[in-house]
N, C-alpha and C positions, 0 to 999 in steps of 0.2 A: 892733416888728419891721419893719425896712424891707422893701419889696417886692423881689421877685427882679428880676434884671437882664435883663428881657425887653424890651430896647430894639428889637432887630430893625430896624435902619435908622435909628435916631434920632441916631447919632453917626458921624463919619467921620474918625477919627484918622489913618487911613493916607493922608490928603491931605498930612500933614506928618511923620508918624513911622511906624516899624514897630511890631511888637507888643512890642518892648523886653523880650525874654526876660531878657537879662543884668541889666538894671536891676531887673526884678521879682524875680529870684533873689537879688540883693544885698539888696533891701529885706526880703524874707521871711526871709532869714537873719539880718538885724539886729533885726527886730521880732518878738517872741515872739507865738505864738497867743494869743488872748484880749485883745489890745490894742485900744484905741479907735481911731476914725478919726483923731482928733487925734494919737495916738501915731505913726501912719503918716506923717502930714503933718510932724510935728516931726523924724522921722528923716531926711526928705528935705531940708527947708528949714533946720533948725537944726543938726542933727548931721551933715548932708552925708554920709550913708552911701553915696550914689551918686557921690561924688567929683566933683561939678560945681563949677567954679571960681566962676562968677558966680551971684549970688542970683537974677537974672532966669531963668537956665537952670534952676535948681533948681525955681523956681516953675512954669515951663513943663513940666518933666518930671513934676512932681507932677500937674499938670492932665491931661496925657495919660495917665498911669498910672490916674488916677481915671476917665477916660473909658472906658478898656478893662477895668478890673478892680474899680472901685468903691472898693477899699481901705477897706471898712467891713464888719466881720464881722456886722453886723446885716442886711446884704444877703444874702439866702439863697444866691445863687450864689457870691459870694465866700467866704462862711462855708464852703460845701462844698469849694470849691477849696482853701481854707486847710487843712482837715482832710486831704484826699487828698494834698496837697503833702507832708505829713509822713508819711502812711501808705505812699506809694508813690513814692519819688524818681525812678525811671526814667520815670514818667508825666508829669513836670513840663513838658517842652516841649509835649506834646499838651494838657495841662490848660490852659496859657496860650493855645494856639491856640483851643481850643473856647470859652473865655470871650470871647476877642477876636472870634471869628465871631459870637457872640451879640450883641455890643454895637457892632460896626462893620459897617455895611451895605456899605461898599466892599470890605472883606476877604471878606465873605460872598459877594459877587457873583463872586469868582474861584474859588470852591470847584469848580464844574463843570470849569473848565479843568484844575485839578490832578487831581481824582479820575478824570477821564476820560482823562488822558494816560497812555499805556503806559510801564512802567518802562523806562528808558533813553532815552526821547524827550527831545529838547531843549525846554525851556520857558523862553522869555526874557521880559523885562519887557514887551515889545511885545504878546505874546499876552494878558497879563494886563490891560494897559491897554486893549486892544480889548474885552475882556469888560466892563470898567468903562464904557467909552464907550458900548457898546450899551445899558447899563442907565441911564446918567446923561448921555446926550449933550447934553441941553439945559441941564444944571446945571454942567458942568465944562468948563473950557477945555482945549485940547489940551496945554498945559504941565502943568496940574494932572493930567490923565489919565496923562501920561508919568511924573510923579513918583509917583502912586499905583501905577503899574505896577512901578516900582523898589522901592517900600516893601513892596508885597505879595510881590514875589519874595523880598525879604529875609526877610519873616516866614515864608514857606513853607520857606525854608532853615533858619531857626531851629528850626522845628518838625520838621525831618527829612524833608520831602517832596521837597525839591530839594537838589542838591549842586553845588558849583562856584562860582566868582566870575564871571569874564567870561562863561563859558558854563555855564548851569545845566541840569542833567540831572535828569529825574524819577527818584527812588529810593524805596524803600519806607520809610515811617516806622516807627520801633520802637513798637509798641503793647503796653501792659501793662494789668493789670486795673484800676488806678486810673482810667486814661483811659476805659475802657469804662464804668465806673460813672458818671463825670461825663457822658459822652455820653448815657447812658440817662436820667439825672436831668433833663438839659436838655430832652430830648424829652418826658419825663413832665411837667415843668412847663409845657410847651406844649400839654398835653392828649392826647398820644399814649399809647396803651396797648398792652400785649401785644407780639407779635412785630414789629409795624410800628415799634417803637422801634429795630429794627436797621437801619432804612432812612431815618432822618432825616438832615438835613444834618450833624449832629454825628457820627452813626455812620459815615456815608459818608466823613468826614474822617479816620477812624481807619486807613485802609489795611488793613482786615481784612475777610474774608468773614463771612457770617452765621454759619457754623459756628465760626469763630474767635472772634467776638464772644460767641456762646453759651457756648463753653468758658471764656472769661475771665470772663463773668458768673457762671458756676457757681463758678469759682475764687475770685471776690470774695465770693460767698455763704459759702464755706467759711471765709473769713477774717473773716466777721461784718460786712462793709461793706454788704451789701444782702441782701434776701430773694429767693429764686429758687425758683419752681415751674414745672415744664413736663411736659405730657403730649401728645406728638405735636406738633400745630400750635397748641395752646393753651398760652399761657405767662402767668404772673403774677409781677410784680416788685414788691418793696416796698423803701422806702428810710428806714425808721424811724430807723436809726442816724445818718443824715446830715442828714435834713430836720428843721427845727424842728417842735415838737409840733403847731402849728396846720396844718402841711402834711403830717402823717403820714397818707398815704392810699396805697392800692395801685393798680397799673395792670397 
């Protein structure tokens, strides 16, 4: 069993691409669950399910998708994403965002800009590039920071947090139970337990209040996607249906 995708800063795909929701969606539609890592690769490079004309473009796209999503169901987080992708289609944009946040430090650096912006506020690529520059000022040139700003703005638009082309405005993303489960599991895999799971970087990216997250977590438990117990300010969550057996523990 491959380890979970707990990169947290090891990759920086947004220096060259967005979170590529359209490509991920096409790929997961073409490749059935339970497929091998090689099956995902062949679908991109040989079968050209993403409709990229040049072989070099197919290989580059595959590399970036692997950076963000692993594309290997032995990887704990991609395996969970793949299941939730089928269980709860409305959650797909947020599922992709949550995994991309985990694996790309550049995108994760922009989370505070987005979640702290009031709905209706203008959020342009410049604000996002400033956040990236503050965190990576000695490692990125001004041109790269500007490109990261544009790419992260596009990703936040794909996830439903921003709306518009030339002028992007903060809007509320549509959250559903599958995205809540994934956010809680990602926090769980990072060692967070109980109600603090409602306040991780992943949960804050859901555009939902603690009460809304709690209600959706309960709804997910009713569907059998997770275990939920709560008495007042004490909560216990389990993920035995989604986590591999060696990771079946409660928090």
